[in-house]
VEXDRENLO-623529 format. One line per field, with one value per residue (C-alpha): residue number from 1; residue in one letter; x, y, z. Coordinates in nm, 2 decimals, m for minus. Example, Ala and Ser with C-alpha at 12.3 -4.5 7.8 and 13.67 -1.06 7.14 Angstrom:
<sites>
seq <- (1; 2);
type <- (A; S);
c1 <- (1.23; 1.37);
c2 <- (m0.45; m0.11);
c3 <- (0.78; 0.71);
</sites>
This chain:
<sites>
seq <- (1; 2; 3; 4; 5; 6; 7; 8; 9; 10; 11; 12; 13; 14; 15; 16; 17; 18; 19; 20; 21; 22; 23; 24; 25; 26; 27; 28; 29; 30; 31; 32; 33; 34; 35; 36; 37; 38; 39; 40; 41; 42; 43; 44; 45; 46; 47; 48; 49; 50; 51; 52; 53; 54; 55; 56; 57; 58; 59; 60; 61; 62; 63; 64; 65; 66; 67; 68; 69; 70; 71; 72; 73; 74; 75; 76; 77; 78; 79; 80; 81; 82; 83; 84; 85; 86; 87; 88; 89; 90; 91; 92; 93; 94; 95; 96; 97; 98; 99; 100; 101; 102; 103; 104; 105; 106; 107; 108; 109; 110; 111; 112; 113; 114; 115; 116; 117; 118; 119; 120; 121; 122; 123; 124; 125; 126; 127; 128; 129; 130; 131; 132; 133; 134; 135; 136; 137; 138; 139; 140; 141; 142; 143; 144; 145; 146; 147; 148; 149; 150; 151; 152; 153; 154; 155; 156; 157; 158; 159; 160; 161; 162; 163; 164; 165; 166; 167; 168; 169; 170; 171; 172; 173; 174; 175; 176; 177; 178; 179; 180; 181; 182; 183; 184; 185; 186; 187; 188; 189; 190; 191; 192; 193; 194; 195; 196; 197; 198; 199; 200; 201; 202; 203; 204; 205; 206; 207; 208; 209; 210; 211; 212; 213; 214; 215; 216; 217; 218; 219; 220; 221; 222; 223; 224; 225; 226; 227; 228; 229; 230; 231; 232; 233; 234; 235; 236; 237; 238; 239; 240; 241; 242; 243; 244; 245; 246; 247; 248; 249; 250; 251; 252; 253; 254; 255; 256; 257; 258; 259; 260; 261; 262; 263; 264; 265; 266; 267; 268; 269; 270; 271; 272; 273; 274; 275; 276; 277; 278; 279; 280; 281; 282; 283; 284; 285; 286; 287; 288; 289; 290; 291; 292; 293; 294; 295; 296; 297; 298; 299; 300; 301; 302; 303; 304; 305; 306; 307; 308; 309; 310; 311; 312; 313; 314; 315; 316; 317; 318; 319; 320; 321; 322; 323; 324; 325; 326; 327; 328; 329; 330; 331; 332; 333; 334; 335; 336; 337; 338; 339; 340; 341; 342; 343; 344; 345; 346; 347; 348; 349; 350; 351; 352; 353; 354; 355; 356; 357; 358; 359; 360; 361; 362; 363; 364; 365; 366; 367; 368; 369; 370; 371; 372; 373; 374; 375; 376; 377; 378; 379; 380; 381);
type <- (M; A; Y; E; D; D; E; Y; V; A; T; S; D; A; P; A; K; G; N; A; I; Y; M; I; D; A; K; T; G; E; L; I; W; S; T; S; G; L; T; K; E; G; K; D; V; S; M; F; H; S; I; T; G; E; I; T; V; L; D; R; D; N; D; G; L; T; D; H; I; Y; A; A; D; L; G; G; Q; V; F; R; I; D; L; Q; N; A; R; T; D; K; F; G; F; E; E; I; T; K; F; S; A; K; P; P; I; R; I; L; D; A; S; A; K; V; S; E; A; K; Y; A; Y; R; F; Y; E; R; P; V; V; S; F; Y; R; R; E; S; G; P; D; N; G; K; L; F; A; L; V; N; V; T; S; G; N; R; S; S; P; L; S; E; L; R; T; D; N; K; Y; A; N; R; V; Y; G; I; I; D; N; D; V; T; R; S; D; L; Y; T; T; T; M; R; K; V; E; N; L; T; E; D; N; L; A; N; L; A; T; T; L; G; T; E; P; N; K; E; K; K; D; T; T; K; N; L; M; I; T; G; S; H; Q; G; W; F; Y; P; L; V; R; F; D; G; K; N; G; V; K; Y; I; K; G; M; G; D; S; A; V; I; N; S; L; L; Y; T; T; V; Y; N; P; L; K; K; Y; G; T; P; N; S; C; S; A; R; I; A; G; G; S; E; R; Q; I; Y; C; L; P; Y; G; I; C; S; E; E; T; S; I; N; G; T; G; G; F; I; P; A; G; Q; G; I; Q; E; L; A; L; G; A; F; N; K; D; N; T; N; L; K; V; L; I; G; T; T; T; L; A; E; R; I; K; A; D; N; R; V; D; F; N; G; G; G; D; G; S; G; S; E; Y; I; F; N; E; R; Y; T; F; Q; P; K; A; W; Y; E; R; S; Q);
c1 <- (7.87; 7.59; 7.75; 7.66; 7.79; 8.12; 8.15; 8.10; 7.82; 7.88; 7.60; 7.40; 7.06; 7.19; 7.55; 7.78; 7.96; 8.30; 8.22; 8.30; 8.65; 8.73; 8.99; 9.03; 9.26; 9.53; 9.56; 9.19; 9.02; 8.79; 8.62; 8.82; 8.55; 8.43; 8.23; 8.08; 7.97; 7.66; 7.74; 7.54; 7.34; 7.24; 7.48; 7.53; 7.87; 7.79; 8.01; 7.81; 8.08; 8.35; 8.66; 8.90; 9.26; 9.49; 9.41; 9.64; 9.73; 9.98; 10.10; 10.07; 10.27; 10.51; 10.39; 10.37; 9.98; 9.75; 9.61; 9.44; 9.33; 9.28; 9.08; 8.94; 8.60; 8.51; 8.29; 8.50; 8.55; 8.81; 8.73; 8.97; 8.87; 9.11; 9.14; 9.21; 9.44; 9.41; 9.70; 9.77; 9.80; 10.17; 10.35; 10.07; 9.80; 9.44; 9.39; 9.23; 9.10; 9.00; 9.04; 8.78; 8.73; 8.61; 8.29; 8.47; 8.50; 8.44; 8.75; 8.69; 8.36; 8.42; 8.11; 7.93; 7.54; 7.31; 7.29; 7.68; 7.70; 7.91; 8.16; 8.23; 8.58; 8.69; 9.00; 9.14; 9.50; 9.50; 9.57; 9.94; 9.98; 10.28; 10.33; 10.47; 10.50; 10.30; 10.53; 10.37; 10.04; 9.84; 9.94; 10.27; 10.49; 10.20; 10.21; 9.94; 9.90; 9.86; 9.64; 9.73; 9.47; 9.46; 9.15; 9.10; 8.90; 9.05; 8.79; 8.76; 9.12; 9.00; 8.69; 8.65; 8.34; 8.50; 8.49; 8.44; 8.73; 8.53; 8.49; 8.89; 9.04; 9.22; 9.51; 9.40; 9.60; 9.37; 9.48; 9.42; 9.46; 9.28; 9.46; 9.78; 9.57; 9.64; 9.30; 9.20; 9.03; 8.82; 8.69; 8.39; 8.47; 8.66; 8.77; 8.86; 8.53; 8.30; 8.54; 8.42; 8.61; 8.49; 8.68; 9.03; 9.19; 9.22; 9.56; 9.48; 9.30; 9.49; 9.82; 9.65; 9.87; 10.18; 10.21; 10.49; 10.62; 10.33; 10.04; 10.23; 10.32; 9.95; 9.82; 10.01; 9.92; 9.53; 9.60; 9.88; 9.61; 9.35; 9.13; 9.16; 9.17; 9.42; 9.48; 9.36; 9.51; 9.26; 9.47; 9.44; 9.82; 10.04; 10.35; 10.40; 10.09; 9.79; 9.41; 9.47; 9.14; 9.10; 9.37; 9.37; 9.56; 9.69; 9.85; 10.01; 10.15; 10.47; 10.59; 10.96; 11.13; 10.83; 10.78; 10.48; 10.54; 10.24; 10.14; 9.90; 9.77; 9.59; 9.46; 9.52; 9.90; 10.08; 10.41; 10.52; 10.27; 10.07; 10.06; 9.68; 9.71; 9.88; 9.82; 9.93; 9.96; 9.71; 9.81; 10.09; 10.20; 10.41; 10.51; 10.41; 10.54; 10.43; 10.60; 10.42; 10.29; 10.06; 10.10; 10.30; 10.66; 10.84; 11.15; 11.17; 11.21; 10.84; 10.71; 10.36; 10.36; 10.45; 10.77; 10.76; 10.67; 10.88; 10.75; 10.68; 10.63; 10.36; 10.06; 9.93; 10.31; 10.22; 10.52; 10.82; 11.22; 11.48; 11.88; 11.98; 12.24; 12.47; 12.69; 12.50; 12.27; 12.23; 12.05; 11.65; 11.53; 11.19; 11.11; 10.96; 11.01; 11.20; 11.56; 11.71; 11.82; 11.45; 11.30; 11.48; 11.44; 11.11; 11.10; 10.85; 10.59; 10.35; 10.03; 10.16; 10.49; 10.58; 10.68; 10.45; 10.37; 10.56; 10.88; 11.13; 11.23; 11.58; 11.52; 11.38; 11.74; 11.92; 11.94; 11.61; 11.41; 11.58; 11.55; 11.90; 11.88; 12.08; 12.09; 12.04; 11.90; 11.95; 11.63; 11.72; 11.41);
c2 <- (10.56; 10.30; 10.00; 9.66; 9.30; 9.45; 9.66; 10.05; 10.02; 10.32; 10.65; 10.62; 10.84; 11.10; 11.28; 11.16; 11.36; 11.49; 11.48; 11.87; 12.05; 12.36; 12.61; 12.89; 13.15; 13.01; 13.34; 13.43; 13.11; 13.31; 13.06; 13.11; 12.85; 12.53; 12.26; 11.96; 11.88; 12.10; 12.42; 12.73; 12.57; 12.29; 12.02; 11.72; 11.52; 11.30; 11.39; 11.27; 11.01; 11.08; 11.19; 11.07; 11.13; 11.43; 11.64; 11.65; 11.99; 12.06; 12.39; 12.42; 12.69; 12.70; 13.01; 12.89; 12.87; 12.58; 12.49; 12.18; 11.94; 11.59; 11.39; 11.04; 10.96; 10.62; 10.52; 10.48; 10.76; 11.01; 11.41; 11.67; 12.04; 12.33; 12.64; 12.98; 13.23; 13.61; 13.75; 14.06; 14.07; 14.16; 13.80; 13.82; 13.62; 13.71; 13.91; 13.74; 13.99; 13.70; 13.36; 13.10; 12.70; 12.52; 12.27; 11.93; 11.66; 11.31; 11.14; 10.76; 10.64; 10.30; 10.30; 10.00; 9.94; 9.98; 9.62; 9.57; 9.84; 9.68; 9.60; 9.97; 10.03; 10.26; 10.54; 10.59; 10.82; 11.08; 11.03; 11.02; 11.20; 11.15; 11.29; 11.13; 11.16; 10.96; 10.75; 10.68; 10.76; 11.08; 11.24; 11.13; 11.37; 11.52; 11.52; 11.36; 11.26; 10.97; 10.92; 10.64; 10.52; 10.16; 10.08; 9.87; 9.90; 10.09; 10.03; 9.65; 9.55; 9.23; 9.17; 8.83; 8.99; 8.97; 8.59; 8.63; 8.78; 8.94; 9.24; 9.22; 9.56; 9.73; 9.96; 10.19; 10.40; 10.68; 10.85; 11.24; 11.35; 11.66; 11.84; 11.95; 12.05; 12.44; 12.48; 12.32; 12.67; 12.72; 12.43; 12.25; 11.91; 11.70; 11.35; 11.23; 11.23; 10.94; 10.68; 10.35; 10.02; 9.96; 10.24; 10.08; 9.75; 9.51; 9.42; 9.07; 8.98; 9.15; 8.99; 8.65; 8.43; 8.40; 8.72; 8.75; 9.02; 9.05; 9.04; 9.35; 9.52; 9.46; 9.59; 9.89; 9.98; 9.97; 10.26; 10.45; 10.44; 10.60; 10.30; 10.26; 10.55; 10.36; 10.04; 9.88; 9.52; 9.34; 9.29; 8.91; 8.85; 8.84; 8.67; 8.56; 8.36; 8.40; 8.42; 8.55; 8.68; 8.97; 9.23; 9.53; 9.86; 10.04; 10.37; 10.62; 10.57; 10.69; 10.73; 10.74; 10.71; 10.59; 10.31; 10.30; 10.18; 10.08; 9.86; 9.59; 9.43; 9.04; 8.93; 8.59; 8.59; 8.41; 8.44; 8.07; 7.89; 8.13; 8.04; 8.02; 8.14; 8.46; 8.79; 8.80; 9.02; 8.93; 8.92; 9.07; 9.32; 9.35; 9.61; 9.60; 9.76; 9.86; 10.03; 10.33; 10.47; 10.18; 9.91; 9.68; 9.61; 9.55; 9.34; 8.94; 8.90; 9.02; 8.73; 8.83; 9.21; 9.38; 9.50; 9.25; 9.25; 9.22; 9.10; 9.39; 9.24; 9.15; 9.35; 9.67; 9.81; 10.11; 10.27; 10.42; 10.47; 10.50; 10.45; 10.16; 10.17; 10.40; 10.37; 10.44; 10.71; 10.83; 10.49; 10.49; 10.12; 10.03; 9.99; 9.69; 9.47; 9.20; 9.22; 9.18; 8.78; 8.75; 8.89; 8.68; 8.35; 8.19; 7.96; 8.21; 8.22; 7.98; 8.01; 8.15; 7.90; 7.71; 7.93; 8.14; 8.45; 8.71; 8.87; 8.73; 8.98; 8.99; 9.22; 9.49; 9.54; 9.60; 10.02; 10.00; 9.91; 10.14; 10.51; 10.70; 11.04; 11.20; 11.55; 11.77; 12.14; 12.40; 12.62; 13.00; 13.08);
c3 <- (3.04; 3.18; 3.36; 3.27; 3.36; 3.46; 3.14; 3.07; 2.77; 2.55; 2.59; 2.31; 2.37; 2.61; 2.59; 2.88; 3.15; 3.00; 2.63; 2.58; 2.51; 2.65; 2.61; 2.89; 2.97; 3.19; 3.42; 3.45; 3.41; 3.17; 2.86; 2.54; 2.36; 2.37; 2.21; 2.25; 1.91; 1.84; 1.61; 1.57; 1.31; 1.53; 1.34; 1.54; 1.53; 1.78; 2.03; 2.30; 2.46; 2.80; 2.66; 2.89; 2.72; 2.65; 2.37; 2.07; 1.97; 1.66; 1.53; 1.13; 1.05; 1.36; 1.48; 1.86; 1.82; 1.82; 1.48; 1.48; 1.80; 1.78; 2.04; 2.10; 2.31; 2.49; 2.21; 1.94; 1.77; 1.66; 1.60; 1.44; 1.54; 1.34; 1.43; 1.32; 1.52; 1.44; 1.22; 1.01; 0.64; 0.69; 0.51; 0.20; 0.37; 0.42; 0.75; 1.02; 1.34; 1.58; 1.69; 1.54; 1.54; 1.29; 1.39; 1.49; 1.20; 1.32; 1.12; 1.26; 1.36; 1.47; 1.76; 1.82; 1.69; 1.95; 1.98; 2.03; 2.29; 2.56; 2.27; 2.22; 2.14; 2.41; 2.34; 2.69; 2.54; 2.33; 1.95; 1.85; 1.51; 1.29; 0.93; 0.62; 0.22; m0.07; m0.22; m0.55; m0.69; m0.81; m0.48; m0.52; m0.29; m0.13; 0.30; 0.48; 0.83; 1.01; 1.31; 1.58; 1.83; 2.05; 2.19; 2.57; 2.90; 3.16; 3.36; 3.38; 3.29; 3.39; 3.21; 3.00; 2.80; 2.45; 2.42; 2.03; 1.90; 1.63; 1.90; 1.98; 2.05; 1.77; 1.68; 1.43; 1.18; 1.02; 0.68; 0.73; 0.40; 0.51; 0.77; 0.52; 0.24; 0.20; 0.12; 0.42; 0.60; 0.29; 0.15; 0.21; 0.03; 0.28; 0.18; 0.56; 0.74; 0.93; 0.83; 0.94; 0.94; 0.61; 0.48; 0.65; 0.57; 0.79; 0.81; 1.00; 0.68; 0.38; 0.55; 0.64; 0.90; 0.67; 0.47; 0.21; 0.00; m0.24; 0.05; 0.21; m0.14; m0.25; 0.09; 0.07; m0.24; m0.08; 0.08; m0.13; m0.43; m0.17; m0.20; 0.15; 0.39; 0.68; 0.87; 1.16; 1.35; 1.60; 1.91; 1.90; 1.93; 2.23; 2.34; 2.00; 1.96; 1.75; 1.86; 2.21; 2.38; 2.62; 2.51; 2.61; 2.47; 2.76; 2.83; 2.60; 2.26; 2.09; 1.71; 1.70; 1.37; 1.17; 1.45; 1.68; 2.01; 2.21; 2.51; 2.57; 2.85; 2.88; 3.23; 3.15; 3.13; 3.44; 3.55; 3.73; 3.95; 4.17; 4.54; 4.59; 4.96; 4.85; 4.69; 4.29; 4.02; 3.75; 3.40; 3.19; 2.96; 2.64; 2.42; 2.04; 1.80; 1.41; 1.11; 1.00; 0.78; 0.62; 0.98; 0.78; 0.81; 0.49; 0.65; 0.58; 0.97; 1.04; 1.07; 1.06; 0.95; 1.26; 1.46; 1.71; 2.07; 2.39; 2.71; 2.94; 3.27; 3.55; 3.59; 3.36; 3.24; 3.05; 2.79; 2.96; 2.83; 2.98; 2.95; 2.85; 3.14; 3.33; 3.07; 2.74; 2.87; 2.55; 2.40; 2.47; 2.52; 2.68; 3.03; 3.21; 3.51; 3.33; 3.27; 2.95; 3.00; 3.11; 2.81; 2.58; 2.71; 2.70; 2.99; 3.18; 2.94; 3.08; 2.91; 2.56; 2.58; 2.26; 2.03; 1.79; 1.51; 1.61; 1.56; 1.83; 2.12; 2.03; 1.70; 1.96; 2.04; 1.73; 1.62; 1.46; 1.73; 2.02; 2.07; 2.00; 1.99; 1.65; 1.79; 2.04; 2.10; 2.35; 2.42; 2.59; 2.80);
</sites>
C-alpha cells in the first residue's frame, strides 16, 4: 500500500506485501499449499492487495476438514478458494488420492478505478458467511451462502478524505450460489465471479428515504429472482441521522439468528463539551443491525429498512458480547461503554441530536435483537 494525503492508496501496479494465503503444517512448519492468485496456467486473479483480516474457513461435508476459504483484502476484493481433501471411494464418491486446491475465484470486485484509488474500499476483517434457502422462484428451496463484509480504514480512523458520500464505506452482502452446488468441483460454468456493484442492489437507492412494504418486497424480489446477486448499504447513517460523512466499519461482525451485527465509527461524534486543555477521546461508535439474507427488515418498526442502531460509546468500540446482568448470564447483549439508561436517552447526542430515520434503540432490547442460547452441547476431548 502507498501512503498519500493521510490515506492508504490501494496497490495497482504491483503486488503488495501480505497478498498471499499460506497453509502450513502446525507441527513441522512445512508449507502445504499457498496462493497469491497466479495459477500454473499463468492466470492472474488480481490478488495483489494486502490481506490483513482472518481467513474464513468452511467445512462443506462435516468431516472435520476445510473445504472452502473466503478472504477479503484492502482493495475492495473478496475471494473464495475451493479445496478438495483426499478420500477413499468407500462411501460411493470418486476416490481422491491427495489434497488439491482450485484457483482463487474473485466473487466481489469493488476495487476503485486508478483515478479514484484513494477511495478504495478496505476490508480489514474476515468475511462472515451464513446460509439460507431460496424462498421462491426457479431455485425455490435451494441453499445459498451470503457473504458479508464491511469496509473502513483502520489505518486512518480520523480521516475525513471521503467528503463526497458517493465514496462512503459500505456493508456488502454477496449471494454465493456456487459454493453450495453439488457439481462445484467439476463445473467450469460459474455464476458468481467478478461481481461488481452493478450486480448488487444499492439498498439506499432502491428503498429510498421512506421505504414501505412495497419497496421492500420489490427490492427483495430483485435478489430472489437472481437479477441482482446481493446488496450493499452505503454507510451514511449514524445515530439516526442520514447523510453523515466519514463513517468507517470497525472490528469483526457476527451473524446470529439471521441478523448481521456490525460496528461503525464516526470521528465527528462528540459526548458533551470537551475541555480544550485536556486530552479527549475522539469520535464514537455504534452497533448497526441488518436483516439477512437480503439486508432488509420487513417489520413496520424498521423505519429505514435496517434492524436499527444503538450507541456503543466513545472512541472505537468493536463488537463484544456479554451477559445481560449477573442474574441473567444466559441472555447475551452487546457490550459498550455506556449504560442501558444512557443508551436509551438521547440528551448526550451533541452533533446528531434531533431524531432521525433510524429504528430506535429500544428495539434492540427485545427478544429478537438479543443473543439467547437455546441449547448447549458438551464435547468430550
